[in-house]
C-alpha positions in Angstrom: 7.2 -17.9 2.8 5.2 -16.1 0.7 6.1 -13.2 -1.4 4.6 -11.5 -4.8 6.7 -11.9 -8.1 7.5 -8.8 -7.8 9.0 -9.1 -4.4 10.8 -12.3 -5.5 12.5 -11.0 -7.9 14.1 -7.8 -6.7 15.0 -9.9 -3.5 17.0 -12.4 -6.1 18.4 -9.1 -7.4 19.5 -8.5 -3.7 21.1 -11.3 -3.5 23.9 -11.0 -6.2 24.5 -7.6 -4.6 22.4 -5.1 -6.4 21.3 -2.1 -3.9 20.1 0.6 -6.7 17.5 0.7 -9.2 17.8 2.7 -12.2 15.0 3.4 -14.8 11.6 5.5 -15.3 8.3 5.1 -14.0 5.2 4.3 -16.7 1.8 3.1 -15.5 2.8 -0.6 -16.3 5.3 -0.9 -13.8 4.2 1.6 -11.4 3.1 -1.4 -8.7 6.0 -2.7 -9.1 8.2 0.0 -8.3 5.9 0.5 -5.1 7.8 -3.2 -4.0 11.2 -1.4 -4.7 10.7 1.8 -3.1 9.0 -0.5 0.0 12.5 -2.1 0.7 15.2 -1.0 3.2 17.6 -3.0 0.8 17.3 -1.0 -2.3 17.1 2.4 -3.8 15.3 3.5 -6.4 17.1 5.9 -8.5 14.9 7.4 -11.0 16.9 9.0 -14.4 15.4 11.7 -16.3 14.8 9.2 -19.4 15.9 5.4 -20.4 18.5 5.6 -22.5 20.9 7.8 -19.8 19.3 4.4 -16.9 20.9 2.0 -19.5 24.0 3.9 -19.3 23.8 4.5 -15.5 23.3 1.0 -15.2 26.2 0.0 -17.6 28.6 2.1 -15.4 27.0 0.6 -12.2 27.5 -2.8 -13.3 31.2 -2.1 -14.3 32.1 -1.3 -10.4 29.7 -3.3 -9.0 29.5 -6.7 -11.1 25.9 -6.2 -12.3 23.2 -4.0 -11.9 19.2 -3.6 -12.6 16.8 -1.2 -14.3 13.2 -1.0 -14.7 11.3 1.0 -17.9 7.8 0.4 -19.1 6.5 -1.3 -22.1 7.4 -0.1 -25.5 8.7 3.4 -25.7 10.5 2.9 -22.4 11.9 -0.8 -23.6 12.7 0.3 -26.5 14.7 4.0 -25.2 17.3 1.5 -23.5 17.8 -0.4 -26.8 21.1 1.5 -27.0 22.4 1.6 -24.2 21.6 -2.4 -23.4 23.4 -2.9 -27.0 26.3 -1.6 -25.9 26.3 -3.4 -22.5 25.9 -6.7 -24.5 29.5 -5.9 -27.1 31.3 -5.2 -24.0 30.1 -7.4 -21.6 28.7 -5.6 -18.9 25.7 -7.5 -17.0 22.6 -5.6 -16.9 19.1 -6.6 -16.0 16.9 -5.0 -17.7 13.3 -5.4 -16.4 9.9 -4.2 -18.4 6.4 -4.1 -17.2 3.9 -4.8 -19.2 0.4 -4.8 -19.7 -1.5 -7.8 -17.9 -1.7 -11.2 -19.6 -5.5 -11.0 -20.0 -4.7 -7.7 -22.3 -2.0 -9.7 -24.2 -4.6 -12.3 -24.9 -7.2 -10.6 -26.5 -5.0 -8.8 -28.4 -6.6 -4.9 -27.7 -5.3 -2.2 -28.7 -3.3 -0.5 -25.5 -1.0 2.6 -25.1 2.4 1.9 -26.0 1.8 -0.7 -28.3 2.2 -1.0 -32.0 -1.8 -1.2 -32.5 -1.7 -4.3 -34.0 -2.7 -6.4 -30.9 0.5 -8.0 -31.1 3.5 -7.6 -27.4 6.3 -9.6 -28.4 7.4 -7.5 -30.9 9.9 -5.5 -28.8 10.7 -8.7 -26.3 12.3 -10.1 -30.3 14.1 -6.9 -30.5 16.1 -7.4 -27.2 16.5 -11.4 -28.5 20.4 -10.4 -30.3 21.1 -7.5 -28.0 20.8 -9.9 -25.0 22.2 -13.2 -23.4 18.8 -14.6 -22.0 15.5 -13.2 -22.1 12.4 -14.6 -20.0 8.5 -14.0 -19.8 7.6 -14.3 -16.1 4.5 -16.1 -15.6 3.2 -17.6 -11.7 4.3 -20.8 -12.6 7.7 -20.3 -13.9 8.5 -17.5 -12.0 11.3 -19.7 -9.7 12.6 -21.3 -12.8 12.8 -18.4 -14.9 14.2 -15.5 -12.7 17.3 -17.3 -11.2 18.0 -18.7 -14.8 18.3 -15.4 -16.1 20.3 -13.8 -13.4 22.9 -16.3 -13.4 23.1 -16.3 -17.3 24.0 -12.5 -16.3 26.5 -13.5 -14.1 28.4 -16.3 -16.1 28.1 -14.3 -19.4 28.7 -10.7 -18.4 26.1 -10.0 -20.6 22.4 -8.0 -20.1 19.3 -9.9 -20.2 15.3 -8.9 -20.5 12.9 -9.7 -18.2 9.4 -9.1 -19.5 6.9 -8.9 -16.3 3.2 -8.4 -17.0 2.0 -6.0 -14.3 -0.7 -8.6 -13.0 2.4 -11.4 -12.4 4.3 -8.9 -10.4 1.0 -8.5 -7.7 0.3 -12.3 -7.7 1.4 -13.8 -4.5 3.1 -17.2 -4.5 5.1 -19.6 -2.1 8.9 -19.1 -2.4 10.5 -22.7 -1.9 14.0 -21.8 -1.7 16.2 -19.0 -1.7 17.8 -18.0 -5.0 21.6 -18.3 -4.6 24.0 -17.6 -7.9 24.9 -21.1 -9.7 28.4 -20.4 -11.5 28.6 -22.7 -14.9 30.0 -26.2 -14.6 34.0 -25.9 -14.9 35.5 -26.8 -18.5 38.2 -29.3 -19.1 41.0 -27.4 -20.9 43.6 -29.5 -20.1 44.7 -30.0 -23.6 44.1 -26.5 -24.5 46.6 -25.9 -22.0 49.4 -28.0 -23.1 48.8 -27.1 -26.6 49.9 -23.2 -25.0 52.8 -24.6 -22.7 53.9 -26.3 -25.9 53.9 -22.9 -28.2 55.5 -21.2 -25.3 58.8 -23.6 -24.8 59.3 -23.1 -29.1 59.0 -19.1 -28.5 61.8 -16.7 -28.6 59.1 -13.5 -28.4 56.5 -14.2 -26.4 53.9 -11.5 -25.7 50.5 -11.3 -23.9 47.5 -9.0 -25.2 44.9 -8.5 -23.2 41.5 -6.4 -23.2 38.4 -5.8 -21.7 37.1 -9.5 -20.6 39.5 -9.6 -17.9 37.4 -6.5 -16.9 34.4 -7.8 -16.9 35.0 -11.0 -15.4 37.4 -9.2 -12.7 39.9 -12.2 -13.7 42.8 -9.2 -13.2 44.4 -11.2 -10.1 44.5 -14.7 -12.3 45.5 -13.1 -15.0 48.7 -11.2 -12.6 49.6 -14.2 -11.0 49.9 -16.1 -14.8 52.5 -13.1 -15.4 54.6 -12.9 -12.7 55.0 -16.7 -12.5 56.0 -17.3 -16.2 58.1 -14.0 -16.7 55.7 -13.1 -20.3 55.3 -9.4 -20.9 51.7 -7.9 -21.6 50.6 -5.2 -23.9 47.0 -3.8 -23.2 44.3 -3.1 -25.5 42.8 0.3 -25.3 39.4 -1.7 -25.1 39.5 -3.0 -21.5 42.3 -0.1 -20.1 42.9 -1.3 -16.8 42.4 -5.8 -17.6 46.5 -5.4 -16.5 48.6 -3.5 -13.6 50.1 -1.1 -14.9 52.8 -1.1 -12.0 53.7 -4.5 -13.2 57.5 -4.6 -14.1 56.1 -7.1 -17.0 53.5 -4.4 -18.4 54.9 -2.5 -21.9 52.2 -0.6 -22.3 49.2 0.1 -24.8 49.2 -1.6 -28.2 47.2 0.1 -30.9 48.9 -1.0 -34.1 51.0 1.3 -36.2 50.5 4.0 -33.7 51.8 2.0 -30.9 55.4 3.3 -29.3 57.7 2.3 -31.6 59.6 -0.5 -29.4 56.3 -2.1 -28.2 54.8 -2.6 -32.2 58.2 -3.8 -33.0 58.2 -6.6 -30.0 54.5 -7.6 -30.6 54.0 -7.1 -34.5 57.5 -9.6 -34.1 56.5 -12.2 -31.8 56.8 -15.8 -32.3 54.0 -16.4 -29.6 51.2 -14.1 -29.4 48.9 -15.0 -26.4 45.0 -12.8 -27.0 43.6 -12.9 -23.2 40.0 -11.6 -22.9 40.3 -9.0 -25.9 39.7 -8.1 -28.9 41.2 -6.9 -32.1 38.8 -4.5 -33.1 39.6 -1.1 -35.1 39.6 1.6 -32.9 41.7 -1.0 -30.4 44.6 -1.4 -33.3 44.0 2.0 -35.2 42.3 0.3 -38.5 43.6 -3.1 -37.7 47.0 -1.8 -38.3 48.8 -4.9 -36.8 51.4 -6.5 -38.8 51.0 -10.1 -37.7 49.0 -13.0 -39.1 45.9 -13.0 -36.7 45.8 -17.1 -37.6 48.9 -17.4 -35.8 47.3 -15.7 -32.1 46.3 -17.8 -30.0 42.7 -16.8 -28.6 42.2 -17.6 -24.9 38.6 -15.8 -24.8 35.5 -16.5 -23.1 33.4 -19.2 -25.3 36.5 -18.9 -28.0 39.8 -21.1 -28.0 41.3 -20.7 -31.1 44.8 -22.3 -31.7 45.2 -23.1 -35.4 43.1 -25.7 -36.3 41.8 -26.3 -32.9 38.7 -24.3 -31.6 36.2 -24.3 -28.6 33.3 -22.3 -28.0 32.6 -24.1 -24.3 35.3 -23.3 -22.2 35.2 -19.9 -20.2 37.8 -17.4 -19.6 38.0 -18.4 -16.1 38.7 -21.6 -17.2 41.4 -21.3 -19.5 42.9 -18.6 -17.0 43.1 -21.1 -13.9 44.6 -23.6 -16.8 47.5 -21.1 -17.4 48.1 -21.0 -14.0 49.8 -24.8 -14.1 52.1 -24.0 -16.8 55.8 -24.4 -16.2 57.5 -21.6 -18.1 59.5 -18.5 -17.6 60.7 -16.5 -20.4 63.7 -15.1 -20.6 63.6 -12.4 -23.5 63.8 -8.9 -23.0 61.5 -6.7 -23.6 60.4 -2.9 -23.8 59.7 -1.7 -20.1 56.6 0.5 -19.9 58.1 4.1 -19.3 56.1 6.2 -16.3 55.7 9.5 -17.2 57.4 12.4 -16.1 55.4 14.4 -13.7 55.1 18.4 -14.1 56.2 18.2 -17.6 54.8 21.0 -19.0 54.9 25.1 -18.0 52.0 27.2 -16.7 50.8 30.0 -18.8 48.0 32.1 -19.5 48.4 30.6 -23.1 45.2 28.8 -25.0 45.3 25.3 -23.4 46.2 23.0 -25.9 44.9 19.2 -25.4 48.6 17.6 -25.2 49.1 20.2 -22.3 45.9 19.2 -20.8 46.8 15.5 -20.8 50.0 15.9 -19.4 48.3 17.9 -16.8 45.6 15.3 -15.7 48.1 12.9 -15.1 49.5 14.8 -12.4 46.0 15.7 -11.2 44.5 11.8 -11.1 44.7 10.1 -7.7 46.0 6.4 -7.0 42.3 5.1 -6.1 40.0 6.9 -9.0 37.5 6.2 -11.5 38.7 7.7 -14.6 35.8 7.8 -17.1 36.9 8.9 -20.4 33.9 9.7 -23.2 34.6 8.3 -26.9 36.0 11.3 -28.5 39.0 13.2 -27.7 38.7 12.6 -24.0 39.1 8.7 -24.7 41.7 9.5 -27.2 43.8 11.0 -24.9 43.1 9.4 -21.8 43.6 5.8 -22.3 47.7 6.8 -22.4 47.5 8.0 -19.0 49.4 6.1 -16.3 47.1 4.5 -13.7 47.7 2.9 -10.5 46.9 -0.6 -9.7 43.9 0.7 -7.8 42.8 3.2 -10.5 39.2 1.7 -12.3 39.1 3.0 -16.3 35.8 2.9 -17.9 35.4 3.8 -22.0 32.7 2.5 -24.4 35.5 1.9 -27.4 33.7 -1.0 -29.3 30.3 0.3 -28.9 31.5 3.9 -29.2 28.0 5.4 -28.2 28.6 9.2 -27.5 27.4 10.6 -24.2 27.6 7.2 -22.7 30.0 8.3 -19.8 27.6 11.2 -18.5 25.0 8.9 -17.1 27.3 6.3 -16.5 29.7 8.9 -14.0 26.3 8.6 -12.1 26.2 4.5 -11.9 29.9 4.5 -11.3 29.6 7.1 -8.5 26.2 5.0 -6.6 27.8 2.1 -7.3 31.2 3.0 -4.7 30.5 6.5 -3.1 33.8 6.1 -1.3 36.0 6.5 -4.6 36.5 9.8 -6.2 34.8 9.7 -9.9 36.5 12.1 -12.7 34.3 12.5 -16.2 36.2 13.3 -19.2 34.1 14.5 -21.5 33.8 17.0 -25.0 30.7 19.3 -25.8 29.3 17.5 -28.6 29.0 13.7 -26.4 27.6 16.2 -23.3 24.4 17.5 -25.2 23.2 14.0 -25.6 22.4 13.1 -22.3 23.1 16.7 -20.1 20.0 16.2 -18.0 21.4 13.1 -15.7 23.3 16.3 -13.9 20.1 17.0 -12.7 20.0 13.2 -11.1 23.6 13.3 -9.2 22.4 16.8 -8.0 19.5 15.3 -6.5 21.4 12.3 -5.4 23.9 15.0 -3.6 26.5 13.0 -6.0 30.0 14.6 -5.8 31.8 13.3 -9.3 34.1 16.1 -10.6 33.2 16.5 -14.5 35.6 18.1 -17.0 33.9 19.5 -20.2 35.9 20.0 -23.4 34.3 23.0 -25.0 35.8 22.6 -28.5 33.0 23.6 -30.2 31.7 20.3 -32.0 32.6 16.5 -32.9 36.0 16.6 -32.8 36.0 13.2 -33.1 34.2 13.5 -36.7 36.0 16.5 -37.9 39.1 14.1 -37.6 37.6 11.0 -40.0 36.0 13.6 -42.3 34.6 16.9 -42.5 36.5 19.2 -40.7 34.7 22.2 -41.5 31.2 20.4 -42.7 28.2 21.8 -40.8 27.1 18.7 -39.5 29.9 18.5 -37.0 28.9 21.9 -35.9 27.1 22.5 -32.5 24.8 24.5 -31.0 27.0 27.1 -28.3 25.9 26.5 -24.9 27.1 28.4 -21.6 28.4 25.1 -20.0 28.9 26.8 -16.5 25.4 27.9 -16.1 24.3 23.6 -16.1 24.2 23.5 -12.4 22.0 26.1 -12.2 19.9 25.1 -14.6 19.4 21.6 -12.7 19.2 22.8 -9.5 22.7 22.6 -7.7 23.3 26.6 -8.2 24.4 26.3 -4.3 26.0 23.0 -4.1 28.0 22.9 -7.8 31.6 24.6 -7.6 31.8 25.7 -11.4 35.3 26.3 -12.7 36.0 28.1 -16.3 39.7 26.6 -17.9 41.1 28.3 -20.9 45.2 28.1 -19.6 47.5 25.6 -18.1 47.4 28.4 -15.2 43.6 28.3 -14.6 43.4 24.8 -15.1 45.9 24.4 -12.5 44.1 26.7 -10.2 41.1 24.7 -10.7 43.1 21.5 -9.7 43.7 23.4 -6.6 40.6 24.4 -5.9 39.1 20.9 -6.3 41.4 19.3 -4.0 40.8 21.4 -1.3 36.7 21.4 -1.5 36.8 17.7 -2.4 33.3 17.2 -0.7 31.0 18.6 -3.6 30.5 18.4 -7.2 32.2 20.1 -9.4 31.7 21.1 -12.8 34.7 22.6 -14.9 34.2 24.0 -18.5 37.5 23.8 -20.7 37.6 25.9 -23.4 40.3 24.3 -26.1 40.6 25.0 -29.9 38.1 23.1 -32.3 40.7 21.4 -34.3 43.3 20.3 -31.6 43.0 16.9 -30.4 45.4 14.2 -28.9 48.1 12.8 -31.1 46.3 9.2 -31.4 42.7 10.6 -32.7 44.7 12.5 -35.4 46.2 9.4 -36.7 42.9 7.0 -35.8 41.1 9.6 -37.5 43.3 8.9 -40.7 42.9 5.3 -40.6 39.2 5.0 -39.6 39.0 7.2 -42.9 40.8 5.0 -45.2 38.5 2.2 -43.2 35.1 4.2 -44.5 36.3 4.5 -48.0 
């Protein structure tokens, strides 16, 4: 079968389940985009800028499993760098395709637009090397080898890849020898490591599992829960990777976030004599400034490409192989442990007093439905939301490791496109929203129906809690957020709500639930210095860490 290389590339991407392509057009990708919009199995989304496209692709991949985006050479691909770096840090597989100048232009070293004017064409590709797990320069000769290689790498490593596609190469017709099918990594031998873990457990009095984001990245929720159910080892989650473990499971204890964790959870974890770190990273934001009281050298690390126990290390084994191996362990824990306490419903009073963060999140707990996708921005929203109790079917998305403010608004575009049947609830603050707000226009254009809660507390509250509580650099311009849907073309289709008390928040909830087939934008006014208690404590830890 003869196919243009651009068509073949999209055939391969379609074969791994991608049906939406994010990006921005530019003259070095336009004819390639023709091959995308001509397809019946794909939809070109089209974003307001490349940074937003990278965030949207990240969100799509977290729900769908993998995503793809297209930029133009130089200006476009560099605008996407921040989002791709975040996907790398948090293990999200995004295929970043750059439409590039022709091979003839490159080989002759011409000073074309979007270049640095030095006759070099590999500068931007070099920039992508540290933030992608694989890179490819596509030619007529290597297309059928390189394209499958990098897509396989994206899936196997759950990290982004970069494809450099000269626009003339995209148009070359080749004979496709075989249809691409994803090739999984070979299974590694892990029995000796599993035996070491078993021996440790058999000698332990107080074992515990700490889990996190790699479980979400690799979709290993069922495998982890099976291991927990058969062994009875209790589980604590990190905020980095909330949703990794079923919070309705009887072996779930709650969130472990170092010194600010619930006292019972903190004491149990810090005094455990067998800590199994499964798919988690003990970052500063997840542990309140590395405030855990156990010795990190005593922790058994069971992460992707990272098994560590005492002096034994292996960087080849995969997380999938390790968790599969754990399920062969014949062991059962008999130690008592603190059980997760489900929150009390309607634990607040409705009145017309100014709304507080504490009441806001208590009410949000009641508002969330069992199948919702909750997207929480890295600010007051994330630090208030990660203590929300989730149903097994919920999905929680944040970006606490990379922590790029503004990420969640475009990410919500991606998550909604990945699964249009589920309700998407975005919790975001005014400072973050102002970075990426243009993507509301894309949501309106595509007739999406997310629920967007905008906390208007007049600035960067998360930064105020670290340093400069009243400093001018933590102030932002005051917008009329309720007018944004009108500005972006949704005056007749988007429902707008004005909230400043528990009464008006409940009224907004009621209207949203009644009129569920449209987008809702809710401006929630709260005090400038009011913040979730967890953020207050983590702010102090960050301030101390920064000296």
